[in-house]
C-alpha positions in Angstrom: -11.4 9.8 -1.1 -15.1 10.2 -1.5 -15.6 8.4 1.8 -13.1 10.5 3.7 -13.0 14.0 2.1 -11.1 15.4 5.2 -8.2 13.1 4.3 -8.1 14.4 0.7 -8.2 18.0 2.1 -5.3 17.4 4.5 -3.3 15.6 1.7 -3.8 18.5 -0.7 -2.8 21.0 2.0 0.4 19.1 2.5 1.1 19.1 -1.2 0.4 22.8 -1.5 2.7 23.5 1.5 5.6 21.4 0.3 5.3 21.6 -3.5 3.3 24.7 -4.2 1.1 25.2 -7.2 3.7 25.8 -9.8 4.8 22.2 -10.4 3.8 18.6 -9.8 5.3 16.5 -6.9 8.4 14.4 -7.8 10.1 11.5 -6.0 12.4 14.1 -4.5 9.5 15.5 -2.5 8.5 12.1 -1.0 10.4 12.5 2.2 8.6 15.8 2.8 5.1 14.4 2.1 4.6 11.8 4.9 0.8 12.2 5.0 0.4 11.8 1.2 2.7 8.8 1.3 0.5 7.2 4.1 -2.7 8.0 2.1 -1.2 6.3 -1.0 -0.2 3.2 1.0 -3.6 3.0 2.6 -5.3 3.3 -0.8 -3.2 0.4 -2.1 -4.1 -1.6 1.0 -7.8 -1.0 0.4 -7.5 -2.0 -3.3 -4.3 -3.6 -4.4 -3.0 -2.9 -7.9 -1.9 -6.4 -8.7 -4.3 -8.9 -6.9 -2.3 -12.0 -7.7 1.1 -10.4 -7.1 4.1 -11.0 -9.4 5.0 -14.5 -10.6 8.1 -16.1 -9.1 9.9 -19.4 -10.0 10.6 -21.9 -7.3 14.4 -22.1 -6.9 14.3 -25.6 -5.4 11.8 -28.4 -4.6 9.9 -27.8 -1.4 6.7 -28.5 0.5 4.2 -25.9 1.7 1.5 -27.2 4.1 1.9 -30.7 2.6 1.8 -29.6 -1.0 4.8 -30.3 -3.2 6.2 -27.4 -5.2 8.8 -28.6 -7.8 11.9 -26.5 -8.7 11.1 -24.2 -11.6 7.3 -24.1 -10.9 5.7 -20.7 -11.3 4.4 -19.5 -7.9 2.0 -16.6 -7.5 1.1 -15.1 -4.1 -2.6 -14.4 -3.9 -2.2 -11.0 -2.4 -6.0 -10.4 -2.6 -6.6 -13.3 -0.3 -4.2 -12.0 2.3 -6.1 -8.7 2.2 -9.5 -10.4 3.1 -9.4 -9.3 6.8 -11.5 -6.2 7.1 -9.2 -3.7 8.9 -11.4 -0.8 7.7 -13.6 -1.3 10.8 -10.7 0.2 12.9 -11.2 3.5 11.3 -9.4 5.4 8.6 -7.7 7.9 11.0 -6.2 5.1 13.1 -4.8 3.3 10.1 -3.3 6.5 8.7 -1.7 7.4 12.1 -0.3 3.9 12.3 1.2 4.2 8.8 2.7 7.6 9.7 4.2 6.2 12.9 5.8 3.4 10.9 7.2 5.9 8.4 9.0 7.9 11.1 
């Protein structure tokens, strides 16, 4: 938010318009806060909460790119690696608009 204060201002305006100042937003407000939802998703994209994802167990033996994964092996997706591409160069506003379009 320090890099894009105008985004924070617009998100706060949406919260004030939808929720007001007498209470905190709840999940019931989420459908009426599309810009705030987009900002949260973009913040998660910039810096994911769980870089290694959540562990899964392989349900059967299989091969991935020539590597054998035995049934029952713990498998973790390296979400941080998937995030390596630097989409930020496209511009914050473009990404927020794209997320908002996908929400609609």
